[in-house]
C-alpha positions in Angstrom: 10.1 -3.9 30.7 12.9 -2.4 28.2 11.1 -0.6 25.7 12.5 -3.4 22.7 10.5 -6.3 24.7 7.6 -4.4 24.7 4.5 -5.4 23.0 3.3 -3.7 20.6 -0.1 -3.7 20.6 -2.0 -1.9 18.1 -0.5 -4.8 16.1 -2.8 -7.0 18.5 -6.2 -8.4 17.3 -9.0 -8.7 19.6 -8.7 -12.3 20.8 -4.9 -11.7 21.7 -5.1 -8.4 23.2 -8.2 -10.4 25.7 -5.6 -13.2 26.2 -3.2 -10.5 27.3 -5.9 -8.8 30.1 -6.4 -12.2 31.4 -2.5 -12.7 31.9 -2.5 -9.5 33.1 -5.5 -10.6 36.1 -8.1 -8.2 34.2 -11.3 -8.6 32.6 -11.5 -9.6 29.2 -14.0 -7.1 28.9 -11.1 -4.3 28.7 -9.8 -5.7 26.1 -12.9 -4.1 23.8 -12.8 -0.9 25.4 -9.0 -0.2 24.5 -9.7 -2.1 21.1 -12.0 0.1 20.7 -9.8 3.5 21.6 -7.0 2.8 19.5 -9.6 1.6 16.2 -12.8 2.7 16.4 -11.9 6.5 18.0 -8.2 6.3 17.1 -7.0 8.0 20.5 -2.8 8.7 20.4 -2.1 7.4 23.9 -3.3 5.9 26.7 -4.0 8.9 28.7 -7.0 9.8 26.6 -8.7 6.2 27.7 -11.4 7.3 29.9 -12.7 4.5 30.9 -9.8 2.4 31.8 -8.6 2.6 35.3 -5.4 4.2 35.9 -3.9 1.3 36.9 -4.6 -0.7 33.6 -3.0 2.3 31.7 0.1 2.1 34.3 0.3 -2.2 33.2 -0.5 -1.1 29.1 2.3 1.7 29.3 4.9 -0.7 31.2 4.0 -4.1 29.1 2.8 -2.0 25.8 4.6 0.0 22.8 1.6 2.0 21.5 2.3 3.3 17.8 1.1 6.9 16.6 2.4 8.4 14.0 3.7 12.3 13.7 3.1 14.2 10.4 6.4 15.3 9.5 5.1 17.5 6.4 1.6 17.6 4.8 1.2 18.7 1.6 -1.7 19.7 -0.2 -2.2 20.0 -4.4 -3.8 23.3 -5.1 -5.3 21.6 -8.5 -7.5 18.9 -6.8 -7.2 18.2 -2.9 -5.4 15.4 -3.2 -3.1 15.6 0.4 0.3 14.1 0.5 2.1 13.6 4.4 5.8 12.4 5.3 5.6 10.2 9.0 7.8 9.9 11.3 8.2 6.6 13.0 9.5 5.5 16.8 13.2 5.3 15.2 13.3 7.9 13.3 12.7 6.0 10.0 10.6 8.1 7.9 7.3 6.8 5.2 4.8 8.7 3.1 1.0 8.8 2.6 -1.8 9.8 0.0 -5.2 11.2 0.7 -7.4 11.3 -2.7 -10.7 12.5 -3.2 -12.7 10.1 -5.2 -16.4 10.5 -6.8 -17.0 7.3 -4.3 -15.8 8.1 -1.5 -11.8 8.8 0.1 -8.9 7.0 -0.3 -5.4 6.4 1.6 -2.4 5.1 -0.4 -0.1 3.8 2.3 3.3 2.3 2.4 4.5 -1.2 3.7 7.8 -0.6 4.2 10.7 2.2 4.8 12.5 2.8 1.6 12.6 -0.9 -0.9 15.1 -3.2 -2.1 13.0 -4.0 -5.4 14.9 -1.8 -7.4 12.3 -0.6 -10.0 14.2 1.6 -12.4 11.7 4.8 -12.7 10.5 4.4 -8.7 11.5 7.4 -6.6 10.9 4.7 -3.6 13.8 1.9 -4.1 17.0 4.6 -4.5 17.7 4.5 -1.0 17.6 0.6 -1.0 15.5 -1.0 2.0 15.2 -0.1 5.8 12.7 -1.9 7.3 9.5 -3.4 7.0 6.6 -1.0 8.6 4.3 -3.0 11.7 1.1 -3.8 11.2 0.1 -0.9 13.3 2.0 1.2 11.5 0.3 0.5 8.3 -2.9 1.0 10.1 -1.5 4.8 12.2 -1.3 5.7 8.4 -4.7 5.5 7.6 -5.8 6.9 11.2 -3.2 9.8 11.5 -5.0 10.8 8.1 -8.6 10.5 9.3 -7.7 12.1 12.0 -5.9 15.0 10.3 -8.1 15.8 7.7 -11.6 15.1 9.5 -12.5 12.6 6.9 -13.2 8.6 6.5 -11.6 7.2 4.2 -14.0 4.1 2.4 -11.0 2.6 0.4 -7.1 1.5 1.0 -4.4 0.9 -1.6 -1.4 -0.6 -0.4 1.3 1.1 -3.0 3.1 3.3 -1.4 6.6 2.7 -0.4 7.9 -0.7 -0.2 6.8 -4.4 -1.6 4.1 -5.3 0.4 4.5 -9.2 -0.4 7.7 -9.1 0.8 6.4 -7.5 4.5 4.4 -10.6 3.7 2.9 -11.1 7.7 3.4 -7.8 8.5 0.4 -7.4 5.8 -1.0 -10.1 5.9 -2.3 -8.7 9.9 -2.9 -5.3 9.2 -5.6 -6.4 6.2 -7.4 -8.8 9.5 -7.3 -5.2 11.5 -8.5 -3.1 8.9 -11.2 -5.6 8.2 -12.2 -6.0 11.3 -15.6 -5.7 12.1 -14.4 -4.1 15.9 -12.4 -1.6 14.3 -12.9 0.3 11.2 -14.6 -2.5 9.8 -13.3 -1.3 6.0 -14.5 -4.0 3.5 -11.4 -6.0 2.2 -13.2 -5.6 -1.7 -12.1 -1.9 -0.9 -8.7 -3.2 -0.3 -5.9 -3.2 -3.2 -2.5 -4.3 -2.8 -0.1 -3.8 -5.1 3.0 -6.2 -6.0 6.2 -6.0 -8.3 5.6 -10.0 -8.7 6.6 -12.0 -6.5 5.3 -15.4 -7.8 5.3 -17.6 -4.3 3.9 -15.1 -2.2 0.9 -14.0 -4.8 0.2 -17.9 -4.8 0.3 -18.0 -1.3 -1.9 -15.1 -0.5 -4.9 -16.8 -3.3 -4.5 -19.0 -0.9 -5.9 -17.3 1.9 -9.1 -16.5 -0.7 -9.1 -12.8 0.6 -11.5 -10.6 -1.6 -8.5 -7.6 -1.7 -8.0 -6.4 -5.0 -4.3 -7.4 -6.5 -2.7 -5.1 -8.4 0.2 -6.5 -10.7 2.9 -4.0 -11.7 4.0 -5.2 -15.1 5.1 -2.3 -16.9 6.7 -4.5 -20.2 4.9 -7.7 -21.7 8.5 -8.9 -22.7 11.1 -10.7 -20.2 13.8 -8.5 -22.1 12.4 -5.3 -21.6 10.9 -5.8 -18.0 14.2 -6.9 -16.9 15.1 -3.7 -17.7 13.1 -1.8 -15.8 12.4 -4.2 -13.0 14.9 -6.7 -11.1 12.2 -8.6 -10.4 11.8 -9.9 -13.7 15.5 -11.5 -13.2 14.0 -14.5 -10.6 10.6 -14.7 -12.6 9.3 -14.7 -16.2 6.3 -13.3 -17.3 5.0 -16.6 -18.0 5.6 -17.1 -13.8 3.8 -14.4 -13.7 0.2 -15.2 -15.5 0.2 -18.6 -14.7 0.4 -17.0 -10.8 -2.4 -14.3 -11.7 -5.0 -17.1 -13.0 -4.2 -19.0 -9.7 -4.9 -15.9 -7.7 -8.3 -15.7 -9.7 -9.2 -19.9 -9.9 -8.7 -19.3 -6.2 -10.0 -15.6 -5.1 -13.2 -14.9 -8.7 -11.3 -11.5 -8.2 -10.1 -10.1 -11.2 -6.1 -8.8 -11.4 -5.1 -5.2 -12.2 -2.6 -4.6 -14.3 -0.4 -1.9 -13.5 1.5 -0.2 -16.7 3.4 2.3 -15.6 3.9 4.6 -19.9 7.7 5.7 -20.5 8.2 7.6 -23.4 9.8 5.8 -26.5 10.5 3.0 -23.6 6.9 0.8 -23.2 4.4 2.9 -24.9 4.5 1.9 -28.7 2.0 0.3 -31.1 4.2 -3.1 -30.8 4.4 -2.7 -27.3 0.4 -2.8 -27.0 0.2 -5.0 -29.1 2.4 -7.7 -27.6 1.0 -6.7 -23.9 -2.9 -7.7 -25.4 -0.9 -11.2 -26.3 0.5 -11.5 -22.9 -2.1 -10.7 -20.9 -5.3 -12.3 -23.1 -7.1 -14.7 -21.5 -7.0 -13.2 -18.1 -10.0 -11.4 -16.0 -8.6 -8.3 -15.9 -8.2 -4.6 -15.7 -5.1 -2.8 -17.4 -4.2 0.3 -15.4 -2.7 2.9 -17.5 -0.2 5.1 -15.5 2.2 7.7 -17.7 4.9 7.6 -15.3 5.7 10.5 -12.6 9.4 11.8 -13.8 11.9 11.3 -10.9 15.0 14.0 -11.2 17.2 10.9 -10.8 16.5 8.9 -14.4 16.1 10.1 -17.4 12.9 8.6 -17.7 10.0 11.0 -19.6 6.3 10.3 -19.7 4.7 9.6 -22.4 2.0 12.5 -24.3 -1.5 12.4 -23.4 -1.9 11.8 -27.1 0.3 8.4 -27.3 -1.4 7.7 -24.0 -4.7 7.6 -25.0 -3.5 5.9 -28.7 -1.8 2.8 -26.5 -5.6 2.4 -24.4 -7.4 2.5 -27.7 -5.5 0.2 -29.2 -6.0 -2.7 -26.1 -10.0 -2.3 -26.0 -9.6 -2.6 -30.1 -8.1 -6.3 -29.2 -11.2 -6.6 -26.3 -9.4 -5.8 -23.4 -10.3 -3.6 -20.5 -8.2 -0.5 -19.4 -7.9 3.0 -18.3 -5.5 5.7 -18.1 -5.9 6.5 -13.8 -5.9 9.8 -12.9 -3.3 12.0 -12.3 -3.5 13.1 -9.0 -1.0 15.9 -6.7 0.7 16.5 -10.0 2.0 19.8 -8.3 3.4 17.9 -5.2 5.9 15.5 -4.7 3.9 13.2 -6.7 5.8 9.8 -7.2 5.9 7.4 -4.9 9.0 8.5 -2.6 10.2 12.0 -3.9 9.1 13.5 -0.5 10.7 10.9 1.8 13.9 11.0 -0.4 13.9 15.2 -0.7 13.2 15.3 3.0 16.3 13.4 3.8 18.6 14.4 1.2 17.7 17.9 3.0 
């Protein structure tokens, strides 16, 4: 069978895999075995599946592609042990992922696309545009490959790396189904965060699925005018539309929204900005995550200093808004989203 005609076996649900086995005149229990090898034992190819007959392994090789990402580069922070991975996909595209250690467990940040077409001004991921969407298996295997390389269990996953997850909506939903399946890693939906720059129709569609994931909205400005300067998506959806979608999300799921706010010196970090943000999100069941922006050489944005960041947080708190400052991790490695991939491609 031609390579492009083969199905992606790691993106199939257990029920779909049972149907495939029936179609190959195999017993359904073979699907359970295959699924466990891929999603629990995390094997890298069919040859490692010791209780699968050679005849079935040969059929699988013929009919199904097998995603197993290769780490091209791994950087480890000397400050906090954060690890950044650059993975090569089968077609030569690159994606990055990050392993972070917290008191409550290990968290992996994964990419959902190779490149990104959203064009946010302070993000290295968007500089080269979108190459393609990632398959569910390619999203999953970032986690699997990191667990194998590090020898550590992962308890939390954030889809906040390169790409806009809601721009790869169907693959994202299938990824969530596979990641949280009790027959696989079985990571709780509550331990999964999906970030978006604010594609309103997809936010509403996601809400109607009533998943228990956390939705993180990249806000970064409290007025439409300022947001349009930073994020092209703001030309399509206004802050009023976004706030309505956030309220709808909470009403449907009972899950509070996280507002991501990257602080850029003299751009969006003033007392006035803090007050405008307070007014905008008042009444939302939410949490604000303040992020000192990660400088990238292609842009002139400068990180707000510690004093300004803390003052911004304190002003929000005075207005009754829950706000925390994201702990900076991996500052001594290519920390910002898309930096490692961009440097590698440039070289």
